[in-house]
N, C-alpha and C positions, 0 to 999 in steps of 0.2 A: 937523756930522758925528756921527753916532751912535756910542756906545761900542761896541766889539766884544764880543759875547756870549761868555762863557767856554764852552769845549767840554770835555766830561768824557769822552770816549771811549766805546768800546762794551765792555759786559761780555764775558767769554770766550764766543766763539760756540759752542764745543763744549758748554758747559753749557746755552746756550739751546737747542741742538739736541736734548739729552737731555730737557729740560723739554717741548718740543714732542711728543716721542715718548711720554712717560710721562704726561703730564697729561691729564685727562679733557677732551674736545673743547670742552664748553660752559664750562670754567673756564680754559682755556688762556690767552686774551688777558688776562683779569683778573689771572692769576698773573703773567704776564710783565710787564704794566704796572706791577704793585706792585714787582716785583724790580727793574725798571729805575729807577724813581723812587727807591727806597732806595739803589740804586747811586750815582745822581746826587749824592744828599745826602752819601753818605759820601765820595765823591771831593771834594766842596767842603769837607768837614770834616776829613778825614785824608789826603786825596791818593789818587792813582789806585792806587799800589801796595798800600796797605793795604786800599783798597776792594775791589780784585780778590781779596785774601786772604779777606776776610770774605765776599765774594760767595757762594762755594760753601757756606759754612755757612748762610747765608740760604737757599740752594736745599734743602739737606738738611732744614731745619726746615720747609720748606713741603711736603715729600713726605709728607703724612699719608695715611691710608687714604681719606679722604674726597675728597682731591685726586686719588688714583690711580683711584678707582672709576670704571668705564667707563659710568657712567650717561649716558644721552644728553642729559638735560635736567632741570633742576630745576622746569621749568614743566609745563603741562598736555600730556599725550600728544595726538598727532593725532587719535586716535580719540575724544577727549573731545568731547562733544556741543557744548559752547560754542565750543570751537576750531574744529570743523567748520562751525559756523554762521558763525564769523567768516571762515573761508577762502571759503566761498561767497559771503558778502557782498562781500568783497574782489574775488572773481573777477566777480561781477555788476557791480560799479562799473567794473572794468577793461574789461568788454565794452561798457558803456554809454559810457564815455569814449572809446573807440576804434571808433566805430560803422562805419567803413569797413573797417578789419580784421576786425571781428567778422562783418560781413556776408559777407565773402570766406570767412572760416574757417567760419562755420556753414553758408553756402550750399553751398560746395566738399563739406564733409563730408555734408550732407544729400543732395546729388546722388549722391556716391559710395555712401553707405549704401543709397539707394534702389535703385541699380543691383545692389548686393550682395544685397539683399532679394529683388528680381525673379528674379535668377540663382539665388538659393538656392531660391526657390520652384520654378523650373523644374527644377532638378536634384532636389529632393524628388519632384516629379511623375514625372520620368523613372525614379527609383529605386523608385517605388511601383507601376510597371506589374504587373498580374497579382496584386497582394497583396490584392486584394479577395476572392479565393477563399481559403477556410480551409485547403485542402489544397494550396496552390500549390506548397510545397516538395516534395510527393511526386508531383505530376503531371508528366508528360513527353510528349514527341511523338517517335514512332519515325522515325528518319532513316536515310539510307544514303549511304555513299560509293560512287562507281562510277568506274572508270578508262577512260579513252578517249584515245587517241593520247598516251599517257604523262602525261596530266593527270587529276588526281582532281577529280570534280565531287560536289558534296554537295547534298542536297535531301530534302525530306519526303515526295516521291512514293513509294508503297509498293504492291506487288501485293496483292490480297485474300487469297490462301493464307497470307500471312505472319501474319496474325492468328490463324488456326488453329493454326499452328506454334508461336506463343508460347504459345497456351492448352494445347496437348496435351503439348508438350516441357518447358515450364518451369513452367506451372501457376499456379494461384491460391493465395492464402495460406491458404485454408481446408484445402488439401491440402498445405501446407508450401512452396508456391511463392511467388515474390517479387511477383506481381501481385494487386492487389485489383480492378481493372477493365482490361479490353482492349476498346477501342471502335474499330470501323470507322466512318469517315465519308467523306462526299463532301466536295468543296470548297465553301466558302460561295458559294451562287449566287444570282442574282436570279430570282425567279419571280413570276407574277401570283397573288395571292390575291384571290378574289372571293366576295362574299356578297350575293345579290341583284343589285342594280344597281351596288353599290360594288366598285371594282376598285383594288387597291394593288399597286404593285411593291415587293416586299420581298425581303431577302436571309436565307438560313437554310441549314440542313444537314439531310441525311438522316443519321441517327447512331443508334447502338444505344442501347437503353432506359436503360441505367445512366448516360447523360450528365447528366441533371438531378442525380442523386445526387453524381456525381464534381465537378460544378461548384457543388454546394451552392446550387442556385438557390433564391431566396426565392419561394415560391408565394404568389400572391394567391387563386388559386382552383385546386381539385383537389390532387393530390398529385405527388410527384416520380415515382411509379410510372406516370404517365399514359401514357407512351410504350409500355407493355407491351400496351396495347390496339391490336388490329389497325386500320389505317387511321385512327390518331388524329393529332392535331396539338396541339403546345403553342405558344402565341403569347405574346409579351410584352405588357405593359400598353398600350404605344403603339398596337400593332396592334388590341388588343381595343377600345381606345376608338375608334380610327378606323373600325372595321367595325361595332361594336355600340353605340357611344355608351355611355350609362350602364346599358344593359341587360345581362343575364346571358348570356354567350357559351357557357356550358357546355353541350355537347351539340349545338350548332348546327353545321350542315354547311357547310364551307368548300370551294371548288373551287380546286385548283392548276393553273394554266394552262388553266383551263376543261376539264380533262380528268380529273384525279383528285380524287374527293370524299373528304375526311377530316373526322372529327369532332372539335370542339374539346374537348380532355380535360384541359386545364390552362392556367392563365395565371400567368406569372412576372413578377416585377418586371424592369424594363429593367435591363441590365448597364451598368456604368459606362464611360465612354469610354476610359479607360486600361487597356484589355485588348484582346487580339487578337479576343476574341468580343464586341466592342461592337456589331457590326453583326448579331448573332444575333437576328433578329426572330422567328424560329419555329424549331422543330424537329419533324422528321418521322421515324418509325421506319425504321430502315435496311432492313427487309424490304419496305417499299413501294418503295424505290429498285430493289430486285432485282426486284420483281413488275412494275413498269411500264417498266423499261428492259432491252431485251434485251441491249444491249452489257454492262451491269452482270452480268446474269445469265450471260452467256457467259464472264465474266472470273473466275468462282468459283475456277477451278483454274489460271488463267494466271499463271505467275511472271514473265512477260515484259510485262505490262501494268501499268506504275507510274502508274496514274491515280487513286489513293486516298489516304487519310490514316489513320494510327492514333494514337490517343491512349491513354495508360495512367496507372493511378495504382498507385504502388507500396504494398505492405503495410507495415505500421509497422516490421517487422523487417528490411526489405530496405534495401540501400545502393544509392543510384543508380549510382555509378561501377562497383560490383562486377556489377550486374545488366547495365549497358551493355556491360561487357566479355564477360560470358557469353553474351549473345546475337549476338556479333560475326558468327558464321558461319551464322545461322539461315536466311539465304536461300541462301548458297553451297552447302549441302548438297543442295538440291533443284533445281537448275537444269542444264541441259545444257551441254555443253562450250562451245558458242558464247556462251552468256550468261556462262558462268563467266569468259571472258576479260576481262569488265568488272570482275572482282574485287569484287563487292558486299560491303560490310561494314556491318552494321546496328549502330545505337547509339541511345542515348537523349539527347535534348536536354531538359534540365529546363526547366520553365515559368519559373523564375526568370531563365533566361538568353534567353528567347525575344525580348524587346524590345532588350536591349543588345548581345547577343552573337549576332547572326543572320548574320554574314558568314564564309564559309569560302573558303580558298584552298588548293588542293592537298591537301584532306583536313584542313587545320588550322584551327581557330577562329581568325579574326584580329580579332575584336571586332565592331564595328558602331557603333551610336549611342553606345556608351560612350565613343568618343573625343570626341564632342560634349560630353558630360558632363564630361570632364576639361578640354576646350577652355574651355568656359564657366565652369567652376570656377577656372580660371587667369585668365581675363579678369576675373572678379568680384573676385578677390583683388587683381589688379593695379589695377583702378580704385579700389577702396577704398584701396590704398597710395598712389595719386596724391593722393587727397584728404587722407590723414594726412601726406603730405609737404607739402603746402600748409601745414597748421598748424604743422609743425616750422619750415619755413622763415620764416614770418611771425613766429612767436614768437622765434626766434633772431635774425632780422634787427633786431628792436626791442630787443636786448640792452642797448645802450648807454642807451637811455632808462630801461630798468627797473634798471640797474646801481646807480643811487643808492637806489632802493627796497630792493635786496638788501643795500647796505651798511648802511643804517639799521637794517634789521631784524636783521642779525647784531650791530650794535654794541649794541642793546638787549637782546640775549640769545637770539635765534633761532639754533638750530643748523641744520646742513644739512638733517637729516631733516625738520625743520619746513618748511623753505623747499620742499623736494621735495614734501612733502604739499600745500603751498599751490599749487604749480603744476600738480600732478596734479588738484587740486580745479578749477582753472580748465579743464583739458583736459576733465574729466569732465562739468563744467557745459556746455561747448560741445558735447560729443559728445551729451549728453542732449538738448539742444535740437534738435541735428541730427537726432537719431533720431526725434523727434516730428514734425519736417518731413517726414523721409524716409518715415515711415509715410503721411502724407497724400500725398506725391508718388507712391509706389508703388500706393496704393489708386486714386489718379486715373489712373496710366498703366496700370493692370492690364487694362482692356478692350482697350486698343490692343495690349498685350503679348500678350493672348490671341489677338487676331485674327492678329497676326503668326506667333505660334508655333503657330496652330491647336490651341489647348488651351482648357480650361474651368477654369482655376485660380481658386481663391479663398484668401484668407487665413483660417487657422483661428483666428478671433478667440477662440472659446470654449474652445480646447485649452490646458490649462496648460502643456504642453511648449513650446508655441509662445512663450509669455511667458518661459519659463524661458530658452530659446534667445535670445530678444530681450535679456534681461538680460545673459547671457554675451557676446552679440555687442557690446552697448554698452561693457561693462567692457573687452573685448579691444580694441575700436577706441579707447577712451580711453587705455588702457595704451600702445598702439602710437604714437598721435598725441602723447601727453604725455611719453613716456620721455625722449626727446632734449633737449626744451626744459627739463624739470625738472632733469635731470642737469647741463645745460650752464649754465643761469642760477644754479643754487644753488652753483656752484663758484667764483664770484667772491670775491676777497678783499676784506673790508670795509675793511681798513686802506688798501689803494691807492685804493679808491673815495673814502673820506673825505678822504684826502690829495689828491685830485683828480689822482692820478697813473695812474688806470686807464685803459687803453686797449685797445680790442679788437685782438688780434693780427693781424698781416698775413695770416695764413692762416685767420682766423676764418671767412671767407666760403667757404672750400673745401668744408666739408661741405654748405653750401647749393648750391653749384654742382654738386656730385656728385649731389645729390638732383634738382635741375632737369634734369640730363642723364638720370637714371634715368626721370623723368617723360616726358621727350620720346622716349627710346628705346622705351618702352612705346608711347606715342602713334603714333609713326612706324611701328612694327612691325604695329600694329593697322590702320593705313591701308593699308599694303602688303598685308597679309592680305585685307583686304576687297576690294580691287581684284582680286586675283588669284582670289579665290572667284567673283567675278562674272564674270571673263574666262572662267573654266573653264566656267561655266554657259552664257555666250554661244557659247562655242567648240562646245559640244555641241548647242546649239540650231541653230547654222548648219551643222552637218554635213549633207551630202547624205543624204535618207533613202530614195532610191529610187522615190519616188512623190510626187504632188502632194496635199498635205493641205489646201490652201485650198479651201473651198467643197465639202468632202466631209464627209458625215455618215453614221452608221450607226445601226441600230435593231436591238436584240436581240429575237428572236422566240422564243416557248416554245410555239407551236402550229404545225402544219403548214398552216394556213389560207392564208397568202400563197403558200407554196411550191406549193400545190395550184393556185393561180390566178396563177402567177407572170407569165405572158405578159399576161393581162388587167390585172393590177396595174401592170406596167410601161407598158402602152399608156395606161392612164389617167393615170399620172404624167407621161409625155411629153406627152400632151395638155393637161395643166394648164399647160404652159409653165414649170413650176418646176424641171424636172429635165432633165438631157441624158442621163443613163445610170444604170442600176442592175445589181446583180449580187449574188449570195449568196456567202457564205464561212463556213467552219466556225469560224474564230478572228476575233476583233476585229482592226482594223488595227494596234492597240497592244498585242497580245500574242499569244502562241502557246498553244493549248489542246491541242494533240496532239503527242506526241513518240514516235517509233517507231524501234527500233534493229534491225528485222528485214529490213534491204535487203542486197542483194548486187550486185556488178557485176564486170565483167572487170578483173582487176588488183588486186582488193581483197586485202588481206593476210588470210591465214586466222585470224589471232589478233585481228582488229578486229571490234568490234560497236558501232559508233558510234552515238549518238542523232541523228536527224534530225528537224527540224520538219516536220510534214506537214500541209498546208493544202488541204482540199477547197474548190474554188470553182466557180462556174458560168460559163457563156459570158458574155463581156462583162466579166469581173472586170478584166482588164488595162486595158480602155478607160475603166472607171469610175475606177479609182485612179490611173490615169496610169503604168503600167509603162514602163520605159526598157530596151529590148532591147539586149544586147550582140551576139547573133546569133540566128538562127532566128526563130521566129513565135509569134503568140499562139494560144490555143485558137480554134477556128473550127467553125461548124456546116457548113461546106462539107467538112469532113474527118470522116467517120464514125470513123476510126480513132483521133481524138482522145480518145475515152473511155477508151483505154489509153495516152494520152500524158502526159508530164510537162513542166512548165517548172521549171527549176532556178534558183536564185540563183547568183551568181558564187562565193560562198564554198563552196556545195556541189561546184561543178565544180572548184574548187581543191583542196578536200578529198579528193575522189575521184581526183584526178590524171588527169583526163580531157582528152585533146587531141582537138580536133575533136569535141565531145561530141554534136552534132546527129546524131540517128539511132542513137545508142548505146542499149543496153538496160539497165534496172534491174530487178532481179528482187526479188520479195517472196513467198517461198513459191512457189506455182505461177502467180503472176501475173507478167506480162511488161510493163513500161512502156517506151515509147520516148521518148527526150528529143527534144522538138520546138522547144525555146527556151531561151535563157539571159538572165536579166535582171540589172540592177544589183542590188546587196544592198538588201532593204527592211529598215529599221530598225523592228522590230516590238516588241522588247523594250527592254533597257536602251540609252539612247543614248551611254553611256560605255563600252559593250562592243562587241566585234566582232559583226557580224550572224551569227546561228547558220545553219548549212547547213540550207537550206530546200527542200522539194520541194511543188510545187503540182500538183494533179491535178483532174480534173472529177469533182465529187461528184454522185452520183445519189441524193441524199436530201434531206430538210428541213435546211437548214442553220441555223445559230444567228443569223446576222446578215444584214441587208440593207444593202448599202452604196449609197449614193445620191449622185450628183454634181449639185449645184445649178447652174442656169443662171446664167451670169456676169452677165446683165442684170436680175436680180431681187434684191431684198433678202432677206437671210436670214430675217427674221421672217415675210415674205409667202411665202417658199418653205416654211418650216416649217408654216405654217398650211395650206397647200394639200397637203403631203404628209401632214400629220396626217389631214386629212379623208379622203383616199384610203386611208390605212392603216386607219382605223376602219371604213371600207366593207368591206374584205376581212378584217379581224381584230378584230371588234367586242368581243370578249371580253378583249383585252389593252389595256393602257394604251400610249399612244404614248411610248415611252421612248427618246428619241434622244440622240445625242452627237455633237458636232462632233469630227472627228479631230484638228484643230490644238489644240483644248482639251485633249483627252485626252492628246495628245502633251506638251503644256506641263505637265501634271500630273506627269510623270516627273521634273520639275525641282523639284518642290515642296519636298522636303526640303532640297536644296541652297540653294534660293532663301530658304527660311525662315532657315537658318542664316546666309546671307550677309546678309540684311536685319537679323537681330538683331545680327550682328557689325558691320555698318555703324553701327547705332543705338548700340552701345556704344563703338565707335571715336570717334564724334562726341562722345559725352559725356566720353571720356577726354581728347580734345584740348580740350574745353571746361574741364574740370576743370584741366588742365595750364595753360591761358592764364589761368584764373581766378587761380591761384597767381602766374603771371608778372606779371600785372597788378598785384597786390599788391606784389610785390618791386620792380617798375619804380616803383611810386608811393612806396615806401619810399626806394629809391636817389635819386629825384628830389628828395625832401624832404631826404635827408641831404646832397646836394651843391648845396643852394640857394645857399649863399655862394659856392662855386666858380664856379657858372653866372653869378652876378651879376658877379663879377670879370671872367670871361671876355667877358661882354657889354660891360662897360665898356671892356675893352681892344679891342673890335671883333669879337668872334666872331660869326659868322652863326648864324641858326636851324638851318640845315642841318648846320653843323659841330657845334653842340650836340646836335642830334638824333643825329648819328653817334657822339658821345662817350657818350651814355646807352644807345644801342642796341647798340654793337658787342659787348659782353660778352655780352648775351643771344643775339645771333646766333652768336657763337662757340660758345656752350654748345649750341645746336640742331644746329650743324654736326658737332659732336662725337657728339651723340646720333644723328644720321643715320648717322655712320661706323660706330657700334656696332650700331645696329638692322639695317643692311643685310645683313651676313653671317649674322646670327641669323635674320632672316626668310627669307633665301634658302635656309639649310639646311633649315628646318622646312617651308617651302612646297614645296621640291623633293621632300621625303620624302612629303608629302601627295599631290602630283600623280602620284607613281609608281604609286599604286594604280589610276589610271585608264588604260585602254588608249588612249583618245583623250583627249589633254590639251593645254592651251595651253602656251605656253612662258614661262619667266620672263624677260620683255623687260626690257632695261636701263631703258627709259623710264618703266616702272611705279615703279621705285625712285627715278629722278630726280624724277618728278612728285610722288611722295610727300614727298621731302625738300623740293622747292620749295613745295609746299603748306604743309607745317609751318613753313618759314621765313616764307612770306607771312603766315601767321596769327600768327606771332611778332611780326613787324614791325608788323602792324596793333594787336596788343595793346599792345606797348611804345610805339609811336609817339604814342598818345594822351597818355601820361604825358610822354613826352620833349618833345613839341612844346608841351605845356602848360607845362612848366617852362622851355623856351627862350623862350617868349613872355612871361614874367613880366617886370615892370618891375624892372631891377636895382636902382634905388634902393630900391624897397619891400623886395626880398629882402635887400639888405645892411643895411638899418636893422632888419629883423626879426632878423637875426643878431647 
């Protein structure tokens, strides 16, 4: 029997408490150790009562300034080069020693950082629209609000006289006015430019001569004053190369639509893609537009013809908001009482807001693409956060393994700040390695990203700001990822660790569980959002559009050649066997080019002056496109009176409040039109909005489009080839520029589909990053419970029960995440859908499927480690323990 060790009791606890509060942290343990040792000796020598009396004198003697000084350490500071090198060396060895965890940490962070970089590049590109123009902050477009049926409509369509009103009433800066330039412009239109045998279909504007100066065009040949020459044209470099090769285009004569001869007076550099004017291939003086188009000439004094655009540049001294408020009534003062009922209000929309703030509702700017900038910014931040959470979880999960290291370091003199620096060094090293990989990943993914986003983005490698941002981005990520592990691991008490009494608390895993829940909340919300976006797109695609777009194509014409030989052209096409029917129309099937508010009918309220879409068509248009009649009939050559007949869509009849509309009369000035038919609404504009009230009439002029229905028994390529040959026979001066109606209709969904594709791409990466972290945690848990699994197997536990044991905690976390994500996603998606007139529903199964999908992926991720642990030989696992 061993002799019982003498016990000396504890020194007064309150004195120990005082020492702990007063003593410098790096000396605290040493001082307490010395005091306790001396106390034990004095108890053995003089007894406990005398030792306790002497103890406080020992304490007072120790309280020297050097002991009280709050210096953090007597050792080298963390910024010391040698210490920093030592930290990095330890961090590197830790990474190499734990290759699996290092791979998960670095890989997850690299993917997260790559996503954040791509999103950051996309946001930078969106914010940089129009900034290539030096005066972009002073350039604006003149807009107007108009009221109809109690609703305010906003658009850039402006009457010509308004330009003169702005010039004469408000004036230029040289006379003290607010404007430097006021430019009338046509819409950007496609026309044929020909030189000799070369023909190009290009888009450009008729615009006033100061346009090159306002846009600060970079001239390759000629000067910015080139448009001051009558019948001149300025072309961009691409057009110059295509038409003239390496030759000098200056002074050469180009024909527009084989009708208007203009002289090349200047060549400017191609405009960048991230501007509204990116498709400005040429510029022609406005006066040419007036001279060659009668309807433009006749609109010089018409305040009710909103068919034009006005761009302005403000003087240096002018304020955009003040000028916008000042010109508010510029149109209202000059229109008759009927037009005044629409309450037109003129205002300026700054160029800096064209791209991101283009949507208006009831006269209020409601944003536009800026919502996508915010959306992707949030997604990027969340994906990066998911990757940081992986690092935090895996670092703290391995806390018990690193506890001994922390205890020893503290015992040999390291203070907490040094340990924090060490752990931050590890996180910075991991983030730095992840950043290097992320650069490669993002550069590799950029072509795909550009294709999906329909952009031409590049990394600005040579720009110093890019690298400064990258350094800041890396430091920020390192701080976020390393903060929690550094603070948590450095807080361990060395005494408990070295005594072997250190245990991770029962609630130590709670923060990790919370972070896993955050990860899967974000992932599930992204999955739900992606599904809803695609359902909304599909819902709009499946909407009845009032005509049959399959096998239907249209060709834009700019000469009257085909119109003048329409019957012969039609007969040749029918004889080719490639076509079943053709017809002309003023507007394409996927747009409306003419809007008129000058109609009257019985029962119309006197204060109404609503806009109607007006489309001139030829006989056979209905048969060609596949109109669906509600009542009445189509235009027919058997009825001579149909030249003053109209076919209305359902929206127009409903708006007019007509009962039994067939035979009723619609008046436009002195003209009287009889309603002969009512058709289902044709979706010609936005598929997300109600069809505009539309009037169709027989046009007796050369229309802009030839609509062609392809024979069902022939391939599209063969049909196009035959149609092109006939087209060139009757209009040899124009290129055969055809478009399929279904493809053009599909383009209306391009923006939403791009956003949906990008969102699904990011949602996939988010769930991948989350599962990567889950895989690491499952691996850690399986390793930590090796002994328990071995014991259970020895006692007869099945593989399935062990799989359930290891998986149930993770499944529970995902279920909690699903419960949190569902109401959040429901709230925001419901708000998003409200902006669409035609929208899908938030079906319960979308949420259920998203949750089930996340659960399935979780089980697959966790099961690998769970089954692997359950299949281990229990003898081996118990022996290893």
